[in-house]
N, C-alpha and C positions, 0 to 999 in steps of 0.2 A: 307947388313944392315948398317944403319947410325952408325957412331962411335961417334957422337957428341950429347950432350944433347940438348933438345928442350925446350926453356923456354916460358911458357904461363902465362899471367897475367889475373886474374879474378877480375873484378870490378862489383859491383851489387848494386841494390836498391839505385840508385842515386836520385830518386824522385825530378827531376828538374821542375822548373816552367817556364812559358813563360816570366814573368817579372824577370829579373836577381836579385839575392840576396833576394829572398823571403824566408820566414822562415817556417820551419816545427818543431813544438814544441820548438820554440826559436832557432832553428839551421838553419843557412844560408846554404841551400843545395848546392848552386852554389859555395860558398867559400870553403866548405869542399871538394867538387868534384875537384875544381881547385888545392887544396892542395895535393890531391892524384895524380893528373896528374903531378904536379911539381916533386913529388918524383919519379914517373915513368920515366920522362924525364931525371932526374938527375942520378938515380941509376940503372935503368932497361931498358935503351934505346936499349940494344941488344936483348931484347926478340923478339920472332918471331910473336906473335900476342897478342891481348887483346880480351878477351871474356866478354861481357857485359850481365849478366845473369838475366835481367828482372827488372821490375819496374823502367824503365828509366825515366818516367815522373810522376809527381804528379797531374797535371791538365789536362791531355789528350789533350794538345795543340800541334799543328804543330810547333809552335815557340820553344817549349822546345826540340823537337827532332832536329830541325835545330841547336839550341845551342849545343846540345850534339855532333852532327856530326861535327860541326865546331871546337869544342874544341878537339875532338879526332883526327882531321885531322892534328893537330900539332905534333902528335906522329910519330916516324919513322917506325912504324909497322902497319899492317892492323888491323882492329877491326871488330868483328862479334857480332850481337845482337840476343837475343831471348826474347820472350814475358814473362812478368810477369802479375799479375792480374790487375795492374794499367795501362797497356799499350793498345795502339791502333795499331793492326797489320797492318791495312790498311795504316795508316800514316807512320809507320816504313818502309813498302815496298815502299811507294811513295817517301819518303825523302832520304832513303839510301838503295836502293836495293842491292848494293854490300855487305852490312853488313849482309844481311839476308840469308846467306848460311847455309845449314843444315849439310854440311859435309866439314871439313877442313882437308887436308892431309899435314902433316909436317914430313919430313924424313920417318921413318918406322912406324910412328904413324898416327892414324886417330882420329879426334874429331867429335862426332855426337851431334848436337844441337837439342833438343826436345822442342816442344811447349806444355807446360802443362796448358796453360791458358783456362779458361772457361769464355766466355764473360759475363760480368755483375755479376761475382761471385768472391769471394776471394779465395776459395779453388781451387785445381788443379785437372786435369784429363787428362790422355793421351788417345787421340782418337785412334780408330782402325788404322787409317792411319799412325799415329805416331809410333805405335807399329809395324806395318808392315814395315815401313821404317827402323826402328831399327833392326828388325829381318833380313831383306834383307841385310843390310850393314854388319852386323856381320857375316852372313853366307857367303857372297861373299868374305870377307877378313879375313878368320879365323886365318891367321898368323900375322895380324896387331894388335899390342897393341892398345887398344881403350880407350879413355876418353869420358864419356858421360856427357853432361851439360843440365840442366833443371832449372826451377825456383823454383818449390815447393819441399819440403822435402818428401821423399818417406817412411819414418818411423817415429814413434813418438819420440819426443825429451824430454819427461817429462815436457812439458809445455802445460797445458790444453787448453788455448785459441789458441795457435799456432797449436796444434795437431788437433783442430777442423777445421782448414783450410789448412791441408796438402794435399798431393796427395790422391785422393779418390779411386783410383784403383791400389794400390800398388801390389796386388796379380797378376794382369794382367801384370804389369811391371816385376815382379819377374819371371813370367812364361817365358818371353823372355830371361831375363838375365840368368836363370838357364840352358838354352839350349846352352850357348856359354862360351868358356873358355878364350876369348881374351879381356875381359873387365877388365881393370886395375884400374879404378877409376871412381867415380861419383862426380860431383860438383853441388852445387845449391846455391841459395840465399834465399830470402823470409823471413828468420827468424832473420835477422839483428844481427847475432852473429857468432862467430867462434866455431864450434864443429866438432870433428872428430869421426866417428862411422862406423859401417859396416851394409850393407844391402845385403842379399844373399851372404855373405862372401866377399863382395867387399868393399874396403875402400870408405867412403863417406866423403866429405869435404864441410862444410858450411862456408860461407865467410861473414865477417862483411859488413855492409852497408857503402857507402861512406858518409853517413850523420848520421842519428839517429840510436842508438843501442838499442836492446831490452834485458831486464834482463833475464838471463837463468833460466830455471826451475821455472817459475812463472805461477800460475794458471790463473791469470788475466793480462790484458794488463799492462805492466810496462816498462817504458824506463830505460835505463842504462846510466852510466856516462863514459863507455868505449869510447875511441876515434874511429873515423872513420878509415877505413883501406881498404886493398885489399889483394889478395892472389897471391903468386908467386908459380908456379907449374913447376917443372923441370921434363920433360918426358925423362927418361934415355934410352939409346940404348938397354939395356937388358929387357925393358918392365916394369921396376919399376918406382915409382914416389917418388920424394922428394919435400916437400912443406913447406912453412912458411907463416905466416900472418904478414903483415907489417902495423903498425898504424902510423898516421901522427904525433902523439905526445904521450908522456907517462904520461901526466897530466890528471886528471879527466876532462871530458867535461862539459861545462856549458850548461844545458838543463832544460827545464820546466818539472820536474818530476811529476807535478800534472796532466799532460795530461792523459786523459782516452781513447785516440784513436788517429788515424791519418788518 
């Protein structure tokens, strides 16, 4: 067994555009993304990998993925991508096939990346093939502590508009999880806010967007003034997880709070 912790960084919901420094609700998504990367390079350069958990692009453009790939290539660790509802899996596979791994092994840990995207829909769903992959990997490696990553949240978060676009088959997901004891945590994006909760008795960690944040526990779409950020996940040798959310600034963000959607 490894005696060293494994540090994983999660960034999510970058919502990048083909044209640099385009704005989403008044927020320059490239500038905030670059601010996150600056903190990663300065303070977390010894991390083993970066997980980019969906909604990489806002405009479905190849150029936005090329920009993301080039920006992440400046980091000293590998990066791995999964699809969000805004993404184009075909472009992701074509532009950065090395980032599209579904399984990452680090020390005595394994990280399984699931695609919860439903093409042309905002809500999520785990196809039978994804659930079969998850079940197989968990069964074949029963002694490996496992972190699962996906884009959509698997359980309600007391936010009506967001819960309408969550994972639509959480019971099928739960049926797989309940058959295995080596799952130590689940991470996701999609909700643009930091929340910690449990699903099937497993710790679940939602991570802030690198750009716009959403107000928690809101029945209707509402942006928030919290700063962009990312999550640091320390996978410990004994199978436990220690984690913290890092934000690029502690001042309220300037954002168009009148926006009714994105």
